[in-house]
KETORLO-981964 format. One record per residue: residue number from 1; residue in one letter; y, z, x of N, C-alpha, C in turn. Coordinates in Angstrom, 1 decimal. Atoms other than C-alpha are relative to their C-alpha. Example, Ala and Ser with C-alpha at 12.3 -4.5 7.8 and 13.67 -1.06 7.14 Angstrom:
BEGIN
(atom 1; 'A'; (-1.2; 0.0; 0.9); (-4.5; 7.8; 12.3); (1.2; 0.0; 0.9)) (atom 2; 'S'; (-1.1; 0.0; -0.9); (-1.1; 7.1; 13.7); (1.1; 0.8; -0.8)) 
REM end
This chain:
BEGIN
(atom 1; 'M'; (1.0; -0.9; -0.8); (32.5; 0.1; -42.5); (-1.2; 0.3; -0.9)) (atom 2; 'K'; (1.1; -0.4; 0.9); (30.5; 1.2; -45.6); (-0.9; -1.2; -0.3)) (atom 3; 'K'; (0.8; 1.2; 0.2); (29.4; -2.4; -46.1); (-1.0; -0.3; 1.1)) (atom 4; 'N'; (0.8; 0.1; -1.1); (28.1; -2.6; -42.6); (-1.2; 1.0; 0.0)) (atom 5; 'L'; (1.0; -1.0; 0.1); (26.2; 0.6; -43.0); (-1.1; -0.3; -1.0)) (atom 6; 'A'; (0.9; 0.4; 1.1); (24.7; -0.6; -46.3); (-0.9; -1.1; 0.5)) (atom 7; 'V'; (0.7; 1.2; -0.5); (23.6; -3.9; -44.7); (-1.0; 0.5; 1.1)) (atom 8; 'F'; (0.9; -0.5; -1.1); (22.1; -2.1; -41.6); (-1.1; 0.9; -0.6)) (atom 9; 'S'; (1.0; -0.8; 0.7); (20.3; 0.4; -43.9); (-1.0; -0.8; -0.7)) (atom 10; 'L'; (0.9; 0.9; 0.7); (18.8; -2.4; -46.0); (-0.9; -0.7; 1.0)) (atom 11; 'F'; (0.8; 0.7; -1.1); (17.7; -4.2; -42.8); (-1.0; 1.0; 0.6)) (atom 12; 'A'; (1.0; -1.0; -0.6); (16.1; -1.0; -41.4); (-1.1; 0.3; -1.0)) (atom 13; 'V'; (1.0; -0.2; 1.0); (14.2; -0.4; -44.6); (-1.0; -1.2; -0.1)) (atom 14; 'L'; (0.9; 1.2; 0.0); (12.9; -4.0; -44.7); (-0.8; -0.1; 1.2)) (atom 15; 'A'; (0.8; 0.0; -1.2); (11.9; -3.8; -41.1); (-1.2; 1.0; 0.0)) (atom 16; 'C'; (1.1; -1.0; 0.1); (9.9; -0.6; -41.7); (-1.1; -0.5; -0.9)) (atom 17; 'V'; (1.0; 0.5; 0.9); (8.2; -2.1; -44.7); (-0.8; -1.2; 0.6)) (atom 18; 'C'; (0.7; 1.1; -0.6); (7.3; -5.3; -42.8); (-0.9; 0.4; 1.1)) (atom 19; 'V'; (0.9; -0.5; -1.0); (5.8; -3.3; -40.0); (-1.0; 1.0; -0.5)) (atom 20; 'C'; (0.9; -1.0; 0.4); (4.2; -0.4; -41.8); (-1.1; -0.5; -1.0)) (atom 21; 'V'; (1.0; 0.4; 1.0); (2.5; -2.2; -44.7); (-1.2; -0.7; 0.7)) (atom 22; 'P'; (1.2; 0.6; -0.7); (0.4; -4.5; -42.4); (-0.8; 0.9; 0.8)) (atom 23; 'V'; (0.7; -0.9; -0.8); (-0.5; -1.7; -40.1); (-0.8; 1.0; -0.8)) (atom 24; 'F'; (0.7; -1.0; 0.7); (-1.4; 0.9; -42.6); (-0.9; -0.5; -1.1)) (atom 25; 'G'; (0.7; 0.6; 1.1); (-2.8; -1.5; -45.2); (-1.3; -0.7; 0.5)) (atom 26; 'Q'; (1.1; 0.7; -0.5); (-5.5; -2.9; -42.9); (-1.3; 0.7; -0.4)) (atom 27; 'D'; (1.4; -0.5; 0.3); (-9.2; -2.5; -43.7); (-0.5; 0.7; 1.2)) (atom 28; 'H'; (0.7; -0.8; -1.1); (-11.1; 0.1; -41.7); (-1.4; -0.5; 0.1)) (atom 29; 'I'; (1.3; 0.6; -0.3); (-14.0; -2.0; -40.4); (-0.6; 0.6; 1.2)) (atom 30; 'V'; (0.6; -0.7; -1.1); (-16.4; -0.2; -38.2); (-1.3; -0.9; 0.4)) (atom 31; 'T'; (1.2; 0.6; -0.5); (-19.1; -1.8; -36.0); (-1.0; 1.1; 0.2)) (atom 32; 'L'; (1.0; -1.0; -0.1); (-22.2; 0.3; -36.4); (-0.8; -0.2; 1.3)) (atom 33; 'E'; (0.5; 0.2; -1.3); (-22.9; 0.3; -32.7); (-0.6; 1.3; 0.5)) (atom 34; 'H'; (0.7; -1.3; -0.5); (-25.4; 2.9; -31.3); (-0.7; -0.4; 1.3)) (atom 35; 'N'; (0.5; 0.3; -1.3); (-26.4; 3.0; -27.7); (-1.6; 0.1; 0.2)) (atom 36; 'I'; (1.5; -0.1; -0.1); (-30.1; 3.7; -28.5); (-0.6; -1.4; -0.2)) (atom 37; 'F'; (0.5; 1.4; 0.3); (-30.5; 0.0; -29.6); (0.4; -0.9; 1.2)) (atom 38; 'V'; (-0.3; 0.8; -1.2); (-30.7; -1.7; -26.2); (-0.6; -1.4; -0.1)) (atom 39; 'D'; (0.6; 1.3; 0.0); (-33.0; -4.6; -27.0); (-0.2; -0.5; -1.4)) (atom 40; 'R'; (0.0; 0.4; 1.4); (-32.1; -5.9; -30.4); (0.1; -1.5; -0.2)) (atom 41; 'Q'; (0.0; 1.5; 0.2); (-32.4; -9.4; -31.9); (1.3; -0.4; -0.6)) (atom 42; 'R'; (-1.2; 0.3; 0.7); (-29.1; -9.3; -33.8); (1.1; 1.0; 0.4)) (atom 43; 'P'; (-1.1; -0.9; -0.3); (-25.6; -7.8; -33.3); (0.0; 1.2; -1.0)) (atom 44; 'A'; (-0.2; -1.2; 0.9); (-24.7; -4.4; -34.8); (0.6; -0.5; -1.4)) (atom 45; 'A'; (-0.6; 0.3; 1.3); (-23.8; -4.4; -38.5); (1.5; 0.4; -0.1)) (atom 46; 'L'; (-1.4; -0.3; 0.3); (-20.2; -4.4; -39.7); (0.1; 0.8; -1.3)) (atom 47; 'F'; (-0.1; -0.9; 1.2); (-19.2; -1.7; -42.2); (1.5; 0.2; -0.3)) (atom 48; 'S'; (-1.4; -0.2; 0.4); (-15.9; -1.5; -44.2); (0.1; 1.3; -0.8)) (atom 49; 'H'; (-0.2; -1.2; 0.7); (-14.9; 2.0; -45.1); (0.9; -0.2; -1.2)) (atom 50; 'T'; (-0.9; 0.3; 1.1); (-12.2; 0.5; -47.3); (-0.8; -0.5; -1.2)) (atom 51; 'V'; (0.8; 0.6; 1.1); (-14.7; -1.5; -49.4); (-0.8; 1.1; -0.6)) (atom 52; 'H'; (0.9; -1.0; 0.5); (-17.1; 1.4; -49.7); (0.7; 1.3; -0.6)) (atom 53; 'A'; (-0.6; -1.3; 0.4); (-15.0; 4.6; -49.9); (1.2; -0.2; -1.0)) (atom 54; 'D'; (-1.1; 0.2; 0.9); (-11.8; 3.3; -51.5); (-0.3; -0.9; -1.2)) (atom 55; 'D'; (0.2; 1.0; 1.1); (-12.7; 0.2; -53.6); (-1.2; 0.4; -0.9)) (atom 56; 'A'; (1.2; -0.3; 0.8); (-16.2; 1.3; -54.7); (-0.1; 1.5; -0.3)) (atom 57; 'A'; (0.0; -1.5; 0.3); (-15.4; 5.1; -54.7); (-1.3; 0.7; 0.3)) (atom 58; 'I'; (1.2; -0.6; -0.4); (-18.6; 5.9; -52.9); (0.3; 1.3; 0.8)) (atom 59; 'D'; (-0.3; -1.3; -0.6); (-18.7; 9.6; -51.9); (-0.5; -0.1; 1.5)) (atom 60; 'C'; (0.3; -0.1; -1.4); (-18.8; 10.2; -48.1); (-1.4; 0.5; 0.2)) (atom 61; 'L'; (1.3; -0.6; -0.2); (-21.9; 12.3; -48.5); (-1.2; -0.9; -0.3)) (atom 62; 'E'; (1.1; 1.0; 0.2); (-23.9; 9.2; -49.6); (-0.5; -0.5; 1.4)) (atom 63; 'C'; (0.4; 0.5; -1.3); (-23.9; 8.1; -45.9); (0.0; 1.2; 1.1)) (atom 64; 'H'; (-0.1; -1.1; -1.0); (-22.8; 11.2; -43.9); (-0.8; 1.2; -0.4)) (atom 65; 'H'; (0.7; -1.2; 0.4); (-25.1; 14.1; -43.8); (-0.4; 0.9; 1.2)) (atom 66; 'I'; (0.6; -1.0; -0.9); (-26.0; 17.3; -42.0); (-0.7; 1.0; -0.9)) (atom 67; 'Y'; (0.7; -0.8; 1.0); (-28.7; 19.3; -43.8); (-0.2; 1.4; 0.6)) (atom 68; 'D'; (0.3; -1.4; -0.5); (-29.0; 23.1; -43.6); (-1.5; 0.3; -0.3)) (atom 69; 'E'; (1.4; -0.4; 0.2); (-32.3; 25.0; -43.8); (-0.5; -0.1; -1.4)) (atom 70; 'N'; (0.5; 0.1; 1.4); (-32.4; 24.7; -47.6); (0.0; -1.5; -0.4)) (atom 71; 'G'; (-0.1; 1.4; 0.4); (-32.0; 20.9; -47.5); (1.3; -0.4; -0.6)) (atom 72; 'E'; (-1.3; 0.3; 0.6); (-28.4; 21.0; -48.7); (0.8; -0.7; 1.0)) (atom 73; 'N'; (-0.9; 0.7; -0.9); (-26.0; 18.5; -47.3); (1.3; 0.8; 0.2)) (atom 74; 'V'; (-1.2; -0.9; -0.3); (-23.3; 20.6; -45.6); (1.0; -0.7; 0.9)) (atom 75; 'W'; (-1.0; 0.7; -0.8); (-21.4; 17.8; -43.8); (1.4; 0.1; -0.6)) (atom 76; 'E'; (-1.4; -0.1; 0.4); (-17.7; 18.2; -44.0); (0.8; -1.1; 0.5)) (atom 77; 'D'; (-0.8; 1.2; -0.3); (-15.1; 15.4; -43.9); (0.6; 0.1; 1.4)) (atom 78; 'S'; (-0.6; -0.2; -1.3); (-13.6; 16.8; -40.7); (-0.9; -0.1; 1.2)) (atom 79; 'E'; (1.1; 0.0; -1.0); (-16.9; 16.7; -38.8); (-0.3; -1.4; 0.5)) (atom 80; 'E'; (0.4; 1.2; -0.6); (-17.5; 13.9; -36.4); (-1.5; 0.1; 0.2)) (atom 81; 'S'; (1.4; -0.1; -0.3); (-21.2; 13.2; -36.4); (-0.6; -1.3; 0.4)) (atom 82; 'D'; (0.6; 1.3; -0.4); (-23.2; 10.6; -34.6); (-1.4; 0.0; -0.6)) (atom 83; 'C'; (1.3; 0.2; 0.7); (-26.2; 9.3; -36.6); (-1.2; 0.2; 1.0)) (atom 84; 'T'; (1.1; 0.0; -1.0); (-28.3; 9.0; -33.4); (-0.2; 1.4; 0.7)) (atom 85; 'A'; (0.3; -1.4; -0.5); (-28.0; 12.8; -32.7); (-1.3; 0.5; -0.6)) (atom 86; 'C'; (1.2; -0.4; 0.7); (-30.8; 13.2; -35.2); (-1.0; -1.2; -0.2)) (atom 87; 'H'; (0.9; 1.2; 0.2); (-32.1; 9.7; -35.9); (-0.1; -0.8; 1.3)) (atom 88; 'L'; (0.3; 0.7; -1.2); (-33.7; 8.4; -32.8); (-0.8; -1.3; -0.2)) (atom 89; 'L'; (0.8; 1.3; 0.2); (-35.7; 5.2; -32.1); (-1.3; 0.3; -0.7)) (atom 90; 'E'; (1.3; -0.3; 0.6); (-38.9; 6.9; -33.0); (0.2; 1.3; -1.0)) (atom 91; 'K'; (-0.1; -1.2; 0.9); (-39.5; 9.6; -35.8); (0.1; 1.2; 0.9)) (atom 92; 'S'; (-0.2; -1.3; -0.7); (-38.3; 13.0; -34.6); (0.1; 1.1; -1.0)) (atom 93; 'G'; (-0.1; -1.1; 1.0); (-39.1; 16.0; -36.8); (0.1; -0.6; -1.4)) (atom 94; 'K'; (-0.2; 0.5; 1.3); (-37.9; 15.4; -40.3); (0.8; -1.3; -0.1)) (atom 95; 'A'; (-0.9; 1.1; 0.1); (-35.5; 12.7; -39.4); (-0.7; -1.3; 0.2)) (atom 96; 'M'; (0.6; 1.3; -0.2); (-36.6; 9.1; -39.9); (0.6; -0.7; 1.1)) (atom 97; 'P'; (-0.6; 0.8; -1.1); (-36.1; 6.6; -37.1); (1.3; -0.6; -0.4)) (atom 98; 'A'; (-1.4; 0.5; 0.3); (-32.5; 5.3; -36.8); (0.0; -1.3; -0.8)) (atom 99; 'M'; (0.0; 1.3; 0.7); (-33.2; 1.7; -37.8); (-0.5; 0.1; -1.4)) (atom 100; 'E'; (0.6; -0.2; 1.3); (-35.3; 2.7; -40.7); (1.0; 0.8; -0.9)) (atom 101; 'A'; (-1.0; -0.7; 0.7); (-32.6; 5.2; -41.8); (1.2; -0.8; -0.4)) (atom 102; 'F'; (-1.1; 0.9; 0.3); (-29.8; 2.7; -41.6); (-0.4; -1.0; -1.1)) (atom 103; 'H'; (0.4; 1.0; 1.0); (-31.7; 0.1; -43.5); (-0.3; 0.6; -1.4)) (atom 104; 'A'; (0.3; -0.7; 1.3); (-32.9; 2.6; -46.2); (1.3; 0.3; -0.7)) (atom 105; 'N'; (-1.3; -0.5; 0.6); (-29.4; 3.9; -46.7); (0.8; -1.2; -0.5)) (atom 106; 'C'; (-0.9; 1.2; 0.4); (-27.4; 0.6; -46.7); (-0.7; -0.9; -1.0)) (atom 107; 'K'; (0.7; 1.0; 0.8); (-29.9; -1.9; -48.1); (-0.5; 0.7; -1.3)) (atom 108; 'G'; (0.4; -0.7; 1.2); (-31.3; 0.7; -50.5); (1.1; 0.1; -1.0)) (atom 109; 'C'; (-1.1; -0.2; 0.9); (-27.9; 1.3; -52.0); (0.4; -1.4; -0.6)) (atom 110; 'H'; (-0.3; 1.4; 0.5); (-27.2; -2.5; -52.2); (-1.0; -0.5; -1.1)) (atom 111; 'V'; (1.0; 0.4; 1.0); (-30.5; -3.0; -54.1); (0.2; 0.7; -1.2)) (atom 112; 'T'; (-0.2; -0.8; 1.2); (-29.9; -0.1; -56.4); (1.3; -0.4; -0.8)) (atom 113; 'E'; (-1.3; 0.3; 0.7); (-26.3; -1.1; -57.2); (0.1; -1.5; -0.4)) (atom 114; 'G'; (0.0; 1.4; 0.4); (-27.2; -4.8; -57.5); (1.1; -0.8; 0.7)) (atom 115; 'K'; (-1.0; 0.8; -0.7); (-24.5; -5.9; -55.1); (0.1; 0.4; 1.5)) (atom 116; 'G'; (-0.1; -0.3; -1.4); (-23.8; -6.1; -51.4); (-1.1; -0.9; 0.7)) (atom 117; 'P'; (0.9; 0.9; -0.8); (-25.6; -8.0; -48.6); (-1.4; 0.6; 0.1)) (atom 118; 'L'; (1.4; -0.4; -0.1); (-29.4; -7.9; -48.4); (-0.8; -0.6; 1.1)) (atom 119; 'T'; (0.7; 0.7; -1.1); (-30.4; -10.4; -45.7); (0.5; 0.5; 1.4)) (atom 120; 'C'; (-0.3; -0.4; -1.3); (-30.4; -9.8; -42.0); (1.4; -0.6; 0.4)) (atom 121; 'G'; (-1.2; 0.7; -0.4); (-27.7; -12.4; -41.4); (1.3; 0.4; -0.7)) (atom 122; 'E'; (-1.2; -0.4; 0.7); (-25.3; -11.0; -44.0); (0.5; 1.3; 0.6)) (atom 123; 'C'; (-0.4; -1.2; -0.6); (-25.2; -7.6; -42.3); (0.2; -0.1; 1.5)) (atom 124; 'H'; (0.0; 0.1; -1.5); (-25.8; -8.7; -38.7); (0.4; -1.5; 0.3)) (atom 125; 'P'; (-0.3; 1.4; -0.3); (-23.9; -12.0; -38.3); (-0.1; -0.3; 1.5)) (atom 126; 'R'; (0.1; 0.4; -1.5); (-24.6; -13.8; -35.0); (1.3; -0.3; 0.6)) (atom 127; 'T'; (-1.3; 0.2; -0.5); (-20.9; -14.6; -34.7); (0.9; 1.1; -0.4)) (atom 128; 'K'; (-0.9; -1.1; 0.2); (-18.0; -12.2; -34.6); (1.0; -0.3; -1.2)) (atom 129; 'K'; (-0.9; 0.4; 1.0); (-16.1; -14.2; -37.3); (-0.4; 0.7; -1.3)) (atom 130; 'V'; (0.4; -0.8; 1.2); (-16.0; -11.9; -40.4); (1.2; 0.0; -1.0)) (atom 131; 'D'; (-0.9; -0.1; 1.1); (-14.2; -12.1; -43.7); (0.1; 1.5; -0.4)) (atom 132; 'V'; (-0.2; -1.5; 0.3); (-12.7; -8.6; -44.3); (-0.5; 0.3; -1.4)) (atom 133; 'E'; (0.4; -0.3; 1.4); (-13.4; -8.9; -48.1); (-1.6; 0.1; -0.1)) (atom 134; 'E'; (1.4; 0.0; 0.1); (-17.1; -9.5; -47.4); (-0.7; 0.9; 1.0)) (atom 135; 'A'; (0.7; -1.0; -0.9); (-17.7; -6.8; -44.7); (-0.6; 1.0; -0.9)) (atom 136; 'H'; (0.8; -0.9; 0.9); (-20.3; -4.7; -46.4); (0.6; 1.3; -0.1)) 
REM end
């Protein structure tokens, strides 16, 4: 009886590992899709939170921001914020236009760091086939 329990327990642990590792180990790739871009020439960019936040250890505040009246970034990790709430198609107040903001933030960092995609097609592939390791 104890042998059966041990075999069953081992099987249960292996089953959990085989299911949980692929599910929880997947890269978190986001399509930067915003409804204000209705007439664009290329598809939305793909963004890997795993590559940026985990592998490169880039602070969330590098991309996510909500500024107070003193210009301090007060965004908190638990806050859901939509970029296009402030960044519109055209300049609005102090916020730069959405497309300019995305390109300045993403491409600007890639240029500064000397790595990451720089051309239109690298960030905005015309096909949906994407290598997880290369998702910016």
